[in-house]
N, C-alpha and C positions, 0 to 999 in steps of 0.2 A: 848688592841692595847697595843701596842708599840712605844713610842713617842722616837725618836731618834736626840739629837742636837749635830751639832758638833761644837764644844767648840775652837778646834782649828782645823788644817791642814796642818802646816810645820813640816819638820823634825824638829831637835836637833841644835836650833842659829835661828829657826823661817826662814819666811822672809819677808822682805831683811832682812840678817844675819847682825849683827852689826860693822862687821868688815869689809864687803866685798864691795867692789864696782867693784864689774861686770856689764855689764849690763842694765840686769833681775831684780840687786838686786836698783840701781838705776832708772829705773821705776818702781818699785814697791817703794822706799823713794820719786820717787816724783807725787807718787800718778796716777800715766798713768794705771799701772795697779793694782791687788786684794795685796794686803798682804797678808801674815798669821801668825799666832802663834801658836806655836809647840800645837802636835797632842795630842786633848782629846777626848771622849765623855760626854755626860750624855743621863739618859737611864731612863722612866719611863713610868708603866703602866697606872696612872690615869691622867699625868701633872702636879701631884703638889708637888707628892714624886721621888726625882730624885737621883742617881745612878751614881757614875764619875767613869766614864775608862781611868783611866792616869790620873796620881799629876799633870802637868806641871808646868814649870816655870812662864808660863802665867795664871798662875790661880785666881788670884786676877782681871788682867782684864777682864779673861774671865766670872768671874762670872757677871763684872761690865755692859758687853754687853753681859747679857742673864738675864733680869729679872725675866724667870723663876727659877733661882738659888737668887734672892737676900730673903730677909730678910721677909716674909711677918707679922709674929705677933708679938710682945712684944716689951722689948727695943734689943733684940739681939736674934736672931736663923736664923734656915738655912732650908728648904725643904730638902738639903744633906744630906741624910740618911744612907750613907755610901760610899764607894774610892774601886774600886779595881784596883792591880796592872794587869801589865803581865810579869816586869820583874824592875827592879833593874834597870838603868840605870839614869843620870842625870834629862834627858829630860823630865823622867816618875816618878820621885819622888819626886822631888824640891817643887814643889806644895802643897808638904801635911805640910811644914813650915809655908805657907798662914794660913793654918785651923789648926792652933795651939791656939786660944782665946778662948780654956775652953769651946769650943762647943761640944757635943757627936756624935758621930757619927760609925760607922765600917770600919777598914779598912781589910780589906780580900790583901794576897797574899800567893803566895808557899812560902813553908819551906826555898827555898833557898833566895827569896827578901827578907824574916825577918831578919835573920841568917844578911845580907847585912844590914839592917837597924838599927841592935843589934847594929853592931860593929861601927857604929859611932854616937857617942852622942850627936849628932846635934838634934837629933831625937825625945830624951826622949822631947821635948820641947812640939812633940805632947803627953800630958800625956794618961799616958797606964791603968789610973783609969777611965777616960772618952772617951776615945778613945779603945775599946779593939781591939786586933789584932788576927786574925779570918784565919785561914791558909786555904790554895783551895788545892787540889790533885786534880789527874783525875779519883781515883778511886767513886765517886759519886756526884750529883751533887745536887746542896746549894738554899731553896729555901729562898731568902732573905726579911730579916723581917725590916719593919721600927724601928723609936729607939723606936714610941708606946710599941715594939711586936708585934706588927698586921703585917699579910701578906703584902706584898708590889704587889703580884700576879709577882712577875719577877723568874726565877730561872735564875743560872749560873752555866755553865758548863766551866771545864778549861778541855785543851788538851796541853800537850810539841809539840812544836814548835821547828826547830833547829836553833837555833842559837846560843852566845855568852855571856860570861859572860858581865857584865859591864865595863867598857875602865877601868874605878879604881881599878879592882878583874881582870883582863887577868893573870896576874901574879896568881892567887892561883886554884887549878885545878879545873876544870868543875863540875857542880852540876846541879844531874837535879831537872826542876823545873827553872833553870835560864832565860829562857824565855819560855813565853805561851800561848796561842789565849785562846780566851774568847767565848761561845755559849753561850744566855741569852734569854730566851725565855718567855712569857705570857702565853703560853698553844697553844697557836695557830701559831704564827709568831715567826719565830727564827734569832736572831742579831746573824754575823760572824761579831767578831774585831779580826785581827790580825796585827798590827800595827811594828811587824817586824818579816821577816822568814824567812832562807838563802835555805827552799827550800822545795818546795808543795810535801808532799808525798803522795802516793797516799790513805794513810790512813786520810789527812786534807782535799784531791776532795772531795772525802767519803761523808763528813761533809757540804763541804761547798754546796755540791748539794743538800741537802735537807735544803739550809737554804732562806730565803726569801731577805735577805736584809745580803752584803759582806761590809766590810769596810778595803779597807788592804792599805796595805803599797804599798806608792807609789815614796819610797825615791828617785830613781834612774830610768833613763829612758837605760842608758847602765850600761855593769860593772864596764868599764874603766873608767868611766865618770871623777871622782874626779882622776886619774892620770892623764888624756889630757890636763885636770882643770892646773894642777899645782897645785891643790887645795892639794894633799895628795897622799902619797905611793903608800897606800890604794885600793885596787877591793871593788865592793861593795857584792862579798860574805863575804873575810877576817871581813867585817864591819858586817856580821850579813845578809845582805839583798842579797834578790832577784830582778831582773832589772824588768822595763816593759817589756822592749823588745827584739826580740831575738829570734829562735823554741823555748828555753826552759824557754823563760819569761813569769811573767803572763799574761800578756795578750791574749800570743798564749795558754799557760797549762789551761787556766781559759776560755775556750771560751765556755763551755759549765755553767756556775759558772751563778747566779739569774737573775732575772730580774732587783734587783736594785745595781748595782754594781759602790761602791766609794773609790775612791783614794787616802789616807791622808800620815800625815807624811812623805808630799814633799819635797825633799830637793832642797836646793835652787840654787842649779845646773842646777838639771833639767828643759829640757827645754818645757815641760808639763804645766807649768806656764803662759808660755807665751801664751797671748790666741789665736793671728790668726799663731802659730808654726805648721809644717804638722806635732812637735811627739804631739801636739793636739790634728788636726786631724785625726791622726790615730786613739788615742787613746779612741777619742769618736764615730768613726765611726765603731769601735769594743766593743760599746754598753757601755764605762765607760764613769763617771762621773767624771771631775776633781774637787774632795775636797776642799771648800771653808769655810772658818769661819763665823757659822751660818744656815749654809745650815740644813735644818728639815726633816725629814723623821718620815711618819706615816704610820706603818704597823694596817692594820683594822679600820683605824677610822671610824666610822659609818656616814653615809652619811646627 
């Protein structure tokens, strides 16, 4: 069994974004359409032991909203066995500081992402003696252990993805492993987690075709979305994100993707967040689910 919970489905800043007065953000703030916290998943093979994919700034609230991730035994405990990072962006690592309360788990990331954590002393609050930092690379899958040393039943493989350095590190030379995707399997079912991607290369598309479920970034509907809205001078590709729409966009490129296709990491500017928008209708008619916080998907559950 591969159990997946969407802890957060929004891009950096969440939805509504704290400083946005755009119509969609006002609608979410007023409760007329669903709000979204920042993107993260939890995965398990047994429904008891969980691994968190990216530690968003909203992780504390996400844990409080998810009974499966809350303390189950003793005065203090957690069913979170490990955290796996796909990059060093602020919206992927800040939640680590929520997990500083001397609770053991394993932290997995590429050498490039670990180096970015190492360079910031605030992350030493997550004690290395209690939370070992383990390196992910694209050379071999890793069988994920539980904290007690038993096997979790899950295996993770990392693969390089076109992207960019975190905003705070853009002045530094680019490094291998700054942006990765994850393939997680229980031996029978495969999940692809791809919360940031600047290009769907043939290698990435081939990997996706062999998956049972895809949780894919849906940051922007169109490449110039932020420019047209007057929110940023940057295109989507400049920010390391491929768009949903267009002849080379995600929807067109992944028309043969697996049956379970879910957009996450959706920016507050993206019109698919509006339930009755033509963009939402286009995405759903193409077979995509617009991810929401709390969405749950179980692959291989017995009847």
